[in-house]
N, C-alpha and C positions, 0 to 999 in steps of 0.2 A: 755776380750771380745771386748772392745772398739778399741784396737790396731788391732785385727783381722778384724773388720768391716772396719776400715780405710785402712788397707792393701788391703782388698778385693776391696774396691771402687777405690783405686788408680790403682790397676791392671786392673780392668774392664774398666776404662776410658782410660788407655794406649792402651789396646787391641782395644777398639771401635775406638779410634783415628787412630790407625795403619790400621785397617780394612777399614776405609773410604779412606785412602790413597791408599791402595792396590787396592780397587775396582775402584778408579779413574784412576789409572795406567792401570788396565786391560781394562777399557773402552777406553782409548786412543789408546791402541795397539790391540783393537778388539779381546780380549781373553775372556775366560769363566769368567762370573761375579759372584759376591757374591749376593745372593738374597736379596731383600728388606726386606723380613721377618727376615732374619738373622741380618740385620742392625738394625731393630727395636727391635729384641730380645736382642741384646747387650745393647741397650739403656735401655730397661726395666729391665735388670739384674743389673743395676747400672752404666752403662757406658754412661749415657745421656750427661754429660758435655763433655766427650771426643768425642761423636758423633757430638754434635753441633760445637765444636771447629774444628773437622775434616771436617765437611761440609763446613764451611766458609774458613778454611785454604787452602783446596784443591779445593774450588769452586765446590763441588760435591753434586748433588741432590738438588741444590738451585733453580731449576726451577719447582720442584715438590711441590705443595702446602702442601701435606700431610707430607712431610719432613720439610718444612719451618715452619709449624705450629705444627706438631706432635712432633718433637724432643724437641723443647723448652718447649712444654706443659708437656712432660714427665719429663724434668728437673725440672720445677716448682713444679710438683706434688711430686717429690722425695725430693726436698728441704723442702716443707711443711710437708711431712711425717717425715722427719728427725727432724724438729723442734718440731713436736707434740710428737714424741717418746722421745726426749731428755728432755722434761719437766717433 
């Protein structure tokens, strides 16, 4: 079970990171964008670390307060939840 959860979280974080990069690229070339709801959903589904890393790696959504505060908040909540569950 633990290996499944770890694999799931790794996959979700890779996906979230890549989606941030894809959305940044689409913003630069004025193409159809990935919705902010989708970006937050990926973070909520376990990809918060990848989302935060992608935000700052690609300098994407860093002017939006709800991303600057929201994504790290989700990450902290997930870390706390993980610690509580592991005890």
